[in-house]
N, C-alpha and C positions, 0 to 999 in steps of 0.2 A: 764487503769492499767494495766504494762508491768510486767510478772513474769517471772522468769528464767526457765529454762527448766525443772530442778531439783524441783523445786518448783511445776510445774504443774503436773510432774510424781508422787509427793507424795500425791497430791491432788487426782488425779487419782486413785492412789494405796489405798487410805485409802476408797474412794467411793466404790472402788470393793470389798475390804476386808469386809465392813460391809454389803455389800448385799451379800456377799457369808455367811457370819455370818447368817443373817437374814434368809435364804432359806435354810441353814443347819438343822435349829430345826423342821421344818416341816418333814423333809426326815427323822430324827433322830426318829421322834416319829411314821411315819409309818413303818420303818423296826423294832423298838421294838416292835409293835403290832402284825407285820407279824410274828416275832421270837418269840413271847411270849408264853406261856403256855395255850393251847387251850382245854386242858382236863376239866376244869371245865365246868360243863353245869349250869350255874345262867343266867339266862334272865336278857338282857341289860334293863336299866331303862331310858326312853327317856325324861323324864321330866313331864313337866305338859300335853304333850302331850299324853302318857300314860295313865295316871289319867284321863283326860278329855273324852276318848274314854271308859273307863270302864263305864261311867254313860249312853254312849248313848244306846237306844233299836234299834234293827233292824226291821222296821215294813213292814210285806208284804203286798203287794196292794192286794186289793180286788178284786174278779172278775168283780163287776159293775163296778171298777172306773179302766179299764183297759185302758192305753194311746194306743194301738197297736189295730188298726182295722183289724178286721179279713173277 
């Protein structure tokens, strides 16, 4: 299949344009977050991870069960 040079150019331009648009949106969100208002002191909610960690207990090891040998 042989395409004319102009047709090949338009195909490449289309692919490059779609890629540039696809890469622009994450960059835009990063710039928006960096320039956003950071004066509010609300905690970020990380979804189920934050809720799962609230139920965890930190247990200190007893002296009789110390894995480090002195």
